[in-house]
Structure formats: structure tokens, C-alpha cells
ROSE-273610 format. One record per residue (C-alpha): residue in three letters; x, y, z; residue number from 1. Coordinates in Angstrom, 1 decimal, padded with zeros to 4 digits. Layout:
<recs>
rec aa->Ala&u->X&v->Y&w->Z&i->NUM
...
</recs>
This chain:
<recs>
rec aa->Met&u->-001.4&v->-033.0&w->020.5&i->1
rec aa->Ala&u->000.1&v->-031.7&w->017.3&i->2
rec aa->Gln&u->000.8&v->-027.9&w->017.4&i->3
rec aa->Ile&u->-000.8&v->-025.7&w->014.8&i->4
rec aa->Ala&u->001.7&v->-023.7&w->012.6&i->5
rec aa->His&u->001.0&v->-020.0&w->012.4&i->6
rec aa->Asn&u->001.9&v->-018.3&w->009.1&i->7
rec aa->Gly&u->001.4&v->-014.7&w->010.2&i->8
rec aa->Pro&u->001.0&v->-012.5&w->013.3&i->9
rec aa->Val&u->-001.9&v->-013.3&w->015.6&i->10
rec aa->Arg&u->-004.0&v->-010.3&w->016.3&i->11
rec aa->Ala&u->-006.7&v->-009.6&w->018.9&i->12
rec aa->Phe&u->-010.2&v->-010.0&w->017.6&i->13
rec aa->Arg&u->-013.7&v->-009.1&w->018.8&i->14
rec aa->Gln&u->-017.2&v->-009.6&w->017.5&i->15
rec aa->Val&u->-019.4&v->-006.9&w->019.0&i->16
rec aa->Asp&u->-023.2&v->-006.7&w->019.0&i->17
rec aa->Val&u->-024.3&v->-003.1&w->018.3&i->18
rec aa->Phe&u->-027.7&v->-001.6&w->019.0&i->19
rec aa->Gly&u->-029.2&v->-004.8&w->020.4&i->20
rec aa->Ala&u->-031.9&v->-004.5&w->023.1&i->21
rec aa->Arg&u->-030.1&v->-007.6&w->024.4&i->22
rec aa->Pro&u->-026.9&v->-009.4&w->023.3&i->23
rec aa->Leu&u->-027.2&v->-011.2&w->019.9&i->24
rec aa->Leu&u->-030.3&v->-009.1&w->018.9&i->25
rec aa->Gly&u->-028.4&v->-006.2&w->017.3&i->26
rec aa->Asn&u->-026.1&v->-005.9&w->014.3&i->27
rec aa->Pro&u->-022.8&v->-007.8&w->014.7&i->28
rec aa->Leu&u->-019.4&v->-006.3&w->013.8&i->29
rec aa->Ala&u->-016.0&v->-008.0&w->013.4&i->30
rec aa->Val&u->-013.2&v->-005.9&w->014.8&i->31
rec aa->Val&u->-009.4&v->-006.6&w->014.3&i->32
rec aa->Val&u->-007.9&v->-004.6&w->017.2&i->33
rec aa->Asp&u->-004.3&v->-004.3&w->015.9&i->34
rec aa->Ala&u->-004.5&v->-004.0&w->012.1&i->35
rec aa->Glu&u->-001.2&v->-002.3&w->011.4&i->36
rec aa->His&u->000.6&v->-003.5&w->008.3&i->37
rec aa->Leu&u->-002.5&v->-005.2&w->006.9&i->38
rec aa->Ser&u->-003.2&v->-004.2&w->003.3&i->39
rec aa->Gly&u->-006.6&v->-003.1&w->002.1&i->40
rec aa->Asp&u->-006.9&v->-006.4&w->000.2&i->41
rec aa->Glu&u->-006.3&v->-008.4&w->003.3&i->42
rec aa->Met&u->-008.9&v->-006.4&w->005.2&i->43
rec aa->Leu&u->-011.4&v->-006.9&w->002.4&i->44
rec aa->Gly&u->-010.6&v->-010.6&w->002.3&i->45
rec aa->Leu&u->-011.2&v->-011.0&w->006.1&i->46
rec aa->Thr&u->-014.4&v->-009.1&w->005.8&i->47
rec aa->Arg&u->-015.7&v->-011.5&w->003.1&i->48
rec aa->Trp&u->-014.5&v->-014.5&w->005.2&i->49
rec aa->Thr&u->-016.5&v->-013.3&w->008.2&i->50
rec aa->Asn&u->-019.6&v->-012.8&w->005.9&i->51
rec aa->Leu&u->-020.8&v->-010.0&w->008.2&i->52
rec aa->Ser&u->-022.2&v->-006.8&w->006.7&i->53
rec aa->Glu&u->-019.1&v->-004.9&w->008.0&i->54
rec aa->Ala&u->-015.7&v->-005.4&w->009.7&i->55
rec aa->Ala&u->-013.5&v->-002.8&w->011.2&i->56
rec aa->Phe&u->-009.8&v->-002.5&w->011.6&i->57
rec aa->Leu&u->-008.2&v->-000.4&w->014.3&i->58
rec aa->Leu&u->-005.0&v->001.5&w->013.6&i->59
rec aa->Pro&u->-002.9&v->004.2&w->015.3&i->60
rec aa->Pro&u->-004.2&v->007.7&w->014.4&i->61
rec aa->Ser&u->-002.4&v->009.9&w->011.9&i->62
rec aa->Ala&u->-004.4&v->013.0&w->012.9&i->63
rec aa->Pro&u->-003.0&v->014.6&w->016.1&i->64
rec aa->Glu&u->-006.5&v->015.2&w->017.5&i->65
rec aa->Ala&u->-007.7&v->011.6&w->017.0&i->66
rec aa->Asp&u->-007.6&v->008.9&w->019.7&i->67
rec aa->Tyr&u->-007.6&v->006.0&w->017.1&i->68
rec aa->Arg&u->-008.1&v->005.4&w->013.4&i->69
rec aa->Val&u->-010.5&v->002.8&w->011.9&i->70
rec aa->Arg&u->-010.9&v->001.4&w->008.4&i->71
rec aa->Ile&u->-014.4&v->000.0&w->007.7&i->72
rec aa->Phe&u->-015.1&v->-002.6&w->005.1&i->73
rec aa->Thr&u->-018.2&v->-004.2&w->003.7&i->74
rec aa->Leu&u->-018.3&v->-007.3&w->001.5&i->75
rec aa->Ala&u->-018.0&v->-005.0&w->-001.5&i->76
rec aa->Gly&u->-015.3&v->-002.6&w->-000.4&i->77
rec aa->Glu&u->-014.2&v->000.2&w->002.0&i->78
rec aa->Leu&u->-016.6&v->002.7&w->003.5&i->79
rec aa->Ala&u->-015.6&v->006.2&w->004.6&i->80
rec aa->Phe&u->-018.1&v->006.1&w->007.5&i->81
rec aa->Ala&u->-020.8&v->003.8&w->009.0&i->82
rec aa->Gly&u->-022.7&v->004.0&w->012.2&i->83
rec aa->His&u->-022.7&v->000.6&w->013.8&i->84
rec aa->Pro&u->-019.0&v->000.1&w->013.0&i->85
rec aa->Thr&u->-018.2&v->003.4&w->014.6&i->86
rec aa->Leu&u->-019.8&v->002.4&w->017.9&i->87
rec aa->Gly&u->-018.5&v->-001.2&w->017.8&i->88
rec aa->Ser&u->-014.9&v->000.0&w->017.0&i->89
rec aa->Cys&u->-015.0&v->002.5&w->019.8&i->90
rec aa->His&u->-016.3&v->-000.2&w->022.2&i->91
rec aa->Ala&u->-013.4&v->-002.6&w->021.2&i->92
rec aa->Trp&u->-010.8&v->000.2&w->021.5&i->93
rec aa->Leu&u->-012.0&v->001.1&w->025.0&i->94
rec aa->Glu&u->-012.2&v->-002.6&w->026.0&i->95
rec aa->Val&u->-008.5&v->-003.2&w->025.2&i->96
rec aa->Gly&u->-007.4&v->-000.2&w->027.3&i->97
rec aa->Gly&u->-007.8&v->002.8&w->025.0&i->98
rec aa->Gln&u->-007.8&v->006.1&w->026.9&i->99
rec aa->Pro&u->-009.5&v->009.1&w->025.4&i->100
rec aa->Arg&u->-007.5&v->012.3&w->025.5&i->101
rec aa->Asn&u->-010.5&v->014.4&w->026.5&i->102
rec aa->Gly&u->-012.5&v->012.7&w->029.3&i->103
rec aa->His&u->-015.8&v->011.2&w->028.0&i->104
rec aa->Gln&u->-015.3&v->012.5&w->024.5&i->105
rec aa->Ile&u->-013.5&v->010.3&w->022.0&i->106
rec aa->Ile&u->-012.3&v->011.3&w->018.5&i->107
rec aa->Gln&u->-012.4&v->008.6&w->015.8&i->108
rec aa->Gln&u->-010.4&v->009.1&w->012.6&i->109
rec aa->Cys&u->-011.9&v->007.4&w->009.5&i->110
rec aa->Gly&u->-012.3&v->007.9&w->005.8&i->111
rec aa->Ala&u->-014.8&v->010.7&w->006.3&i->112
rec aa->Gly&u->-012.6&v->012.6&w->008.7&i->113
rec aa->Leu&u->-012.9&v->013.0&w->012.4&i->114
rec aa->Val&u->-016.0&v->011.8&w->014.2&i->115
rec aa->Arg&u->-016.9&v->012.7&w->017.7&i->116
rec aa->Leu&u->-018.2&v->010.1&w->020.1&i->117
rec aa->Arg&u->-019.1&v->010.3&w->023.8&i->118
rec aa->Arg&u->-019.6&v->007.8&w->026.6&i->119
rec aa->Asp&u->-022.4&v->008.4&w->029.1&i->120
rec aa->Pro&u->-020.7&v->008.6&w->032.5&i->121
rec aa->His&u->-023.7&v->006.9&w->034.2&i->122
rec aa->His&u->-024.5&v->003.8&w->032.0&i->123
rec aa->Gly&u->-021.6&v->003.8&w->029.6&i->124
rec aa->Met&u->-023.6&v->003.9&w->026.4&i->125
rec aa->Leu&u->-021.7&v->005.2&w->023.4&i->126
rec aa->Ser&u->-023.1&v->007.7&w->020.9&i->127
rec aa->Phe&u->-021.7&v->009.4&w->017.9&i->128
rec aa->Ala&u->-022.5&v->012.9&w->016.5&i->129
rec aa->Ala&u->-024.5&v->012.6&w->013.4&i->130
rec aa->Pro&u->-022.4&v->013.8&w->010.4&i->131
rec aa->Pro&u->-023.8&v->016.5&w->008.1&i->132
rec aa->Leu&u->-026.1&v->015.5&w->005.2&i->133
rec aa->Leu&u->-024.4&v->015.5&w->001.9&i->134
rec aa->Arg&u->-027.7&v->015.7&w->000.1&i->135
rec aa->Ser&u->-031.1&v->016.6&w->001.3&i->136
rec aa->Gly&u->-034.4&v->017.9&w->-000.1&i->137
rec aa->Ala&u->-037.5&v->016.6&w->-001.7&i->138
rec aa->Leu&u->-037.5&v->013.8&w->-004.4&i->139
rec aa->Ser&u->-038.8&v->014.3&w->-007.9&i->140
rec aa->Glu&u->-042.3&v->012.9&w->-008.6&i->141
rec aa->Glu&u->-040.7&v->010.5&w->-011.0&i->142
rec aa->His&u->-038.4&v->009.2&w->-008.3&i->143
rec aa->Lys&u->-041.2&v->008.9&w->-005.8&i->144
rec aa->Gly&u->-043.2&v->007.0&w->-008.3&i->145
rec aa->Phe&u->-040.3&v->004.6&w->-008.9&i->146
rec aa->Leu&u->-040.0&v->004.0&w->-005.1&i->147
rec aa->Ala&u->-043.7&v->003.5&w->-004.6&i->148
rec aa->Arg&u->-043.9&v->000.8&w->-007.4&i->149
rec aa->Gly&u->-040.8&v->-000.9&w->-006.2&i->150
rec aa->Leu&u->-042.1&v->-001.0&w->-002.6&i->151
rec aa->Gly&u->-045.5&v->-002.3&w->-003.6&i->152
rec aa->Leu&u->-047.2&v->000.9&w->-002.5&i->153
rec aa->Ser&u->-049.3&v->003.6&w->-004.1&i->154
rec aa->Ala&u->-048.3&v->007.2&w->-004.2&i->155
rec aa->Arg&u->-050.9&v->007.9&w->-001.5&i->156
rec aa->Asp&u->-049.2&v->005.5&w->000.9&i->157
rec aa->Ile&u->-046.1&v->007.7&w->001.0&i->158
rec aa->Val&u->-046.5&v->010.6&w->003.5&i->159
rec aa->Asp&u->-043.2&v->012.2&w->002.5&i->160
rec aa->Ala&u->-039.9&v->011.3&w->000.9&i->161
rec aa->Ala&u->-036.6&v->013.1&w->000.8&i->162
rec aa->Trp&u->-032.9&v->012.7&w->000.3&i->163
rec aa->Val&u->-031.2&v->011.9&w->003.7&i->164
rec aa->Asp&u->-027.8&v->011.1&w->002.3&i->165
rec aa->Asn&u->-024.9&v->011.3&w->004.7&i->166
rec aa->Gly&u->-022.6&v->009.1&w->002.6&i->167
rec aa->Pro&u->-024.3&v->005.8&w->001.6&i->168
rec aa->Gly&u->-026.9&v->007.5&w->-000.5&i->169
rec aa->Trp&u->-030.0&v->007.1&w->001.7&i->170
rec aa->Val&u->-033.5&v->008.1&w->000.6&i->171
rec aa->Gly&u->-036.0&v->008.5&w->003.5&i->172
rec aa->Val&u->-039.6&v->007.2&w->002.9&i->173
rec aa->Leu&u->-042.1&v->008.1&w->005.6&i->174
rec aa->Leu&u->-045.2&v->006.0&w->005.8&i->175
rec aa->Arg&u->-048.4&v->006.5&w->007.9&i->176
rec aa->Asp&u->-047.3&v->004.2&w->010.8&i->177
rec aa->Ala&u->-045.0&v->001.5&w->011.9&i->178
rec aa->Glu&u->-047.5&v->-001.2&w->010.9&i->179
rec aa->Ala&u->-047.3&v->000.0&w->007.3&i->180
rec aa->Val&u->-043.5&v->-000.1&w->007.4&i->181
rec aa->Leu&u->-043.5&v->-003.7&w->008.6&i->182
rec aa->Ala&u->-046.0&v->-004.7&w->005.9&i->183
rec aa->Val&u->-043.9&v->-003.5&w->003.0&i->184
rec aa->Glu&u->-042.8&v->-006.3&w->000.6&i->185
rec aa->Pro&u->-040.3&v->-004.8&w->-001.8&i->186
rec aa->Arg&u->-040.8&v->-005.7&w->-005.5&i->187
rec aa->Phe&u->-037.7&v->-004.2&w->-007.1&i->188
rec aa->Glu&u->-036.3&v->-006.2&w->-009.9&i->189
rec aa->Arg&u->-032.7&v->-007.3&w->-009.5&i->190
rec aa->Ala&u->-030.7&v->-004.1&w->-010.0&i->191
rec aa->Ala&u->-028.1&v->-004.0&w->-012.6&i->192
rec aa->Arg&u->-024.5&v->-004.2&w->-011.4&i->193
rec aa->Gly&u->-023.5&v->-000.8&w->-010.2&i->194
rec aa->Gln&u->-027.0&v->000.5&w->-009.7&i->195
rec aa->Met&u->-027.5&v->001.2&w->-006.0&i->196
rec aa->Leu&u->-030.7&v->001.5&w->-003.9&i->197
rec aa->Asp&u->-030.5&v->002.7&w->-000.4&i->198
rec aa->Ile&u->-033.9&v->003.2&w->001.1&i->199
rec aa->Gly&u->-034.8&v->004.0&w->004.7&i->200
rec aa->Leu&u->-038.5&v->003.2&w->005.5&i->201
rec aa->Val&u->-039.9&v->004.9&w->008.6&i->202
rec aa->Gly&u->-043.3&v->005.1&w->010.3&i->203
rec aa->Pro&u->-044.4&v->006.2&w->013.8&i->204
rec aa->Tyr&u->-045.7&v->004.1&w->016.6&i->205
rec aa->Pro&u->-048.7&v->005.4&w->018.7&i->206
rec aa->Pro&u->-047.9&v->007.8&w->021.5&i->207
rec aa->Gly&u->-046.8&v->006.1&w->024.7&i->208
rec aa->Ser&u->-045.1&v->003.2&w->022.9&i->209
rec aa->Glu&u->-041.6&v->001.9&w->023.8&i->210
rec aa->Cys&u->-040.3&v->003.2&w->020.6&i->211
rec aa->Ala&u->-041.2&v->006.3&w->018.6&i->212
rec aa->Ile&u->-040.6&v->004.9&w->015.1&i->213
rec aa->Glu&u->-040.0&v->001.6&w->013.2&i->214
rec aa->Val&u->-037.1&v->001.8&w->010.7&i->215
rec aa->Arg&u->-036.1&v->-000.5&w->007.9&i->216
rec aa->Gly&u->-032.9&v->-000.1&w->005.9&i->217
rec aa->Leu&u->-033.0&v->-001.6&w->002.4&i->218
rec aa->Phe&u->-029.9&v->-001.6&w->000.2&i->219
rec aa->Thr&u->-028.4&v->-003.3&w->-002.8&i->220
rec aa->Asp&u->-025.3&v->-005.4&w->-002.3&i->221
rec aa->Glu&u->-022.4&v->-005.8&w->-004.7&i->222
rec aa->Arg&u->-024.4&v->-008.1&w->-006.9&i->223
rec aa->Gly&u->-027.3&v->-005.8&w->-007.2&i->224
rec aa->Val&u->-029.5&v->-007.9&w->-004.9&i->225
rec aa->Leu&u->-031.8&v->-006.0&w->-002.5&i->226
rec aa->Arg&u->-031.1&v->-006.8&w->001.1&i->227
rec aa->Glu&u->-032.2&v->-005.5&w->004.5&i->228
rec aa->Asp&u->-029.8&v->-004.3&w->007.2&i->229
rec aa->Pro&u->-030.5&v->-005.4&w->010.8&i->230
rec aa->Val&u->-029.8&v->-002.0&w->012.5&i->231
rec aa->Thr&u->-028.3&v->001.0&w->010.7&i->232
rec aa->Gly&u->-026.6&v->003.9&w->012.6&i->233
rec aa->Ser&u->-026.0&v->006.1&w->009.6&i->234
rec aa->Leu&u->-029.6&v->005.8&w->008.5&i->235
rec aa->Asn&u->-031.0&v->006.5&w->011.9&i->236
rec aa->Ala&u->-028.7&v->009.6&w->012.1&i->237
rec aa->Ser&u->-030.0&v->011.0&w->008.8&i->238
rec aa->Leu&u->-033.6&v->010.2&w->009.5&i->239
rec aa->Ala&u->-033.4&v->012.0&w->012.8&i->240
rec aa->Gln&u->-032.0&v->015.1&w->011.1&i->241
rec aa->Trp&u->-034.8&v->015.0&w->008.6&i->242
rec aa->Leu&u->-037.7&v->014.2&w->011.0&i->243
rec aa->Ile&u->-036.6&v->016.5&w->013.8&i->244
rec aa->Gly&u->-035.7&v->019.3&w->011.3&i->245
rec aa->Ser&u->-039.2&v->019.0&w->009.7&i->246
rec aa->Gly&u->-040.9&v->019.1&w->013.1&i->247
rec aa->Arg&u->-042.3&v->015.5&w->012.9&i->248
rec aa->Leu&u->-040.3&v->014.2&w->015.9&i->249
rec aa->Thr&u->-038.7&v->015.7&w->018.9&i->250
rec aa->Ala&u->-035.6&v->014.3&w->020.7&i->251
rec aa->Pro&u->-035.0&v->012.3&w->022.8&i->252
rec aa->Tyr&u->-036.6&v->009.3&w->021.2&i->253
rec aa->Arg&u->-035.9&v->005.6&w->020.6&i->254
rec aa->Ala&u->-036.1&v->003.9&w->017.2&i->255
rec aa->Ser&u->-036.8&v->000.2&w->016.6&i->256
rec aa->Gln&u->-035.2&v->-001.7&w->013.7&i->257
rec aa->Gly&u->-034.6&v->-005.3&w->012.6&i->258
rec aa->Thr&u->-038.0&v->-006.5&w->013.7&i->259
rec aa->Leu&u->-038.7&v->-008.6&w->010.6&i->260
rec aa->Leu&u->-035.2&v->-010.1&w->010.8&i->261
rec aa->Gly&u->-035.7&v->-011.4&w->014.3&i->262
rec aa->Arg&u->-033.6&v->-008.7&w->015.9&i->263
rec aa->Glu&u->-034.4&v->-006.1&w->018.5&i->264
rec aa->Gly&u->-032.5&v->-003.1&w->017.4&i->265
rec aa->Arg&u->-032.9&v->-000.1&w->019.7&i->266
rec aa->Val&u->-031.3&v->003.2&w->018.6&i->267
rec aa->His&u->-031.3&v->006.1&w->021.0&i->268
rec aa->Leu&u->-031.5&v->009.6&w->019.5&i->269
rec aa->Thr&u->-030.8&v->012.7&w->021.5&i->270
rec aa->Gln&u->-030.1&v->016.4&w->020.7&i->271
rec aa->Asp&u->-027.9&v->019.0&w->022.3&i->272
rec aa->Gly&u->-028.8&v->022.6&w->022.7&i->273
rec aa->Asp&u->-026.6&v->023.5&w->019.8&i->274
rec aa->Gly&u->-028.7&v->021.2&w->017.5&i->275
rec aa->Thr&u->-026.2&v->018.3&w->017.4&i->276
rec aa->Ile&u->-027.9&v->015.0&w->017.1&i->277
rec aa->Trp&u->-026.3&v->012.0&w->018.8&i->278
rec aa->Val&u->-026.9&v->008.4&w->017.8&i->279
rec aa->Gly&u->-026.4&v->005.8&w->020.5&i->280
rec aa->Gly&u->-027.0&v->002.2&w->021.5&i->281
rec aa->Ala&u->-025.8&v->-000.8&w->023.5&i->282
rec aa->Thr&u->-022.5&v->-002.4&w->022.5&i->283
rec aa->Thr&u->-021.6&v->-005.9&w->023.8&i->284
rec aa->Thr&u->-018.6&v->-008.1&w->023.1&i->285
rec aa->Cys&u->-020.0&v->-011.5&w->022.2&i->286
rec aa->Ile&u->-016.9&v->-013.2&w->020.8&i->287
rec aa->Glu&u->-013.3&v->-012.5&w->022.1&i->288
rec aa->Gly&u->-010.2&v->-014.1&w->020.9&i->289
rec aa->Ser&u->-007.4&v->-013.9&w->018.3&i->290
rec aa->Ile&u->-007.2&v->-014.3&w->014.6&i->291
rec aa->Asp&u->-004.2&v->-015.5&w->012.6&i->292
rec aa->Met&u->-003.7&v->-013.2&w->009.6&i->293
</recs>
């Protein structure tokens, strides 16, 4: 059999399912374990080749407190922070033998700075500490009207709406119940290039249900086309800060996301006594191998 010639270094590679109730039902993440000496353009090129919503690239930390550093890319470019890449990157780092400096707490260095993660000592679930909101507060009536029209709703259908922006620019839109969230059929016209929409729809399930809320994350891609994310850690973090802070929810609770996409996303939200909100979920390696860069 003819041997395949390699043009560059072969690097360890993982594809990790994040937040799935079972493997293959969450949000997939590509992880290049040893990404030293890769340029940003090479990272972006690989991300586009995988055609996943995000890919992560693990690097040695430059901050003395950090356990590892990660660069996170979408098909459009680099992100300072994102939720499911944070959990998936940490999972891959631990899987290849990463040892946290401080027991069950792990410090990730990324574009947004240092992010705390922890690993549950009993079942191993990873969680990250929700970053602070960069923008919060009520929306203008004009903005609420724009959202209502684009979501095919009336103003009366929206129970509340607020900025819940922790980086991507999320706006939270609370509807009367989970059924209403699942019934939304967005009607936004194709956004002009550079015009971004990042909308988090949320509605409660009846008391006693498996999950407290149903979440949908709508965003515009690099071409201005509205898309839906399977399961979104950053959005669930900011929605928790909004809904718990306003007294509409109490932690711990579980959120469902990705239902209309055939996924079973399950996001676990807890809160410490100091008010820190933790966002956790299952992480499973579904593909393991190497990639020739």
C-alpha cells in the first residue's frame, strides 16, 4: 500500500459533544490539542473546513495563573469567549493528561481573560463561572417592536425583553411558556452584511417538568443569514443572570435547547452562596484521532 506523504506536523484532534443529554445530541466542537505555531489564518481555515459552528485550539498559557490557553474560532473569525468551546476545550485538555494546579478548579486563559471552571468530584461534570454582563437593562419600545415583528409575534406575546450581553451581543426575549418558544418562526429579512442579530428566546415549562425552561439561540452568520445554534453556553449563562436576578427563576435548574434541531441539549445551572452562577453540562469525545496541518 502506498504511503501518504505528510506536508506538516500531525496534531492530536478531538471532536467533543457538549451539553448533550446523550452523545451526538448536543453541540459538537472541534479541538486541536497542540496548536502551537499555528497562525490565526490557519486556525480559521481549519474551522471553516470542519464546517462546525466553532473550533478550539489549545496552547500553553502565558498567564502564570492559567492551566492552559485556548483560541476559539467561528466560521467568521475569532471569539474572545464562548460557552460550549470552553467546556469542550477543558474536556479535551483533561483527557490528554492536563493536571489543574488547584484541585478541582481549572483556569482557562482566552481572549476574554481568565475563566474559572470546576469539575464535579462525584460525576465529573464540567461547569464554568458565568462571566459578567457587558450590557444589561431593558430594551427600548422601538427595539422590542422590531423584535416582535421579526419573530412573528405581537408586542403582547413578549413578557419581557432585556439586554443579556456577555460578549456576543445577546438580547433575551421571555415568552409566556416553552410551547410559545418552540412555535416561533422568525421572519427577519436577510440582514445586511455586518448587521448582527443575537436573540435568546426563553419560556418556562410547567412546574415538575424535567427542565425549567426551553431556550433557542438565534444569530446571524457572516453572510447576514439568521441561523439557530444547537446549544449555547454563553446565552444560558446570561439568561440565568437575568432570570435569577429578576426573581423569575431560582437555581439549581436545568434548561433544554436544540429541540427543533433534533438535539437534546441539557444545560445545568447552579448558584453559589456568593452569587456566582455556574453553567455545566455533559462533555463526550465522539471522534479521536490526529489531523495533518
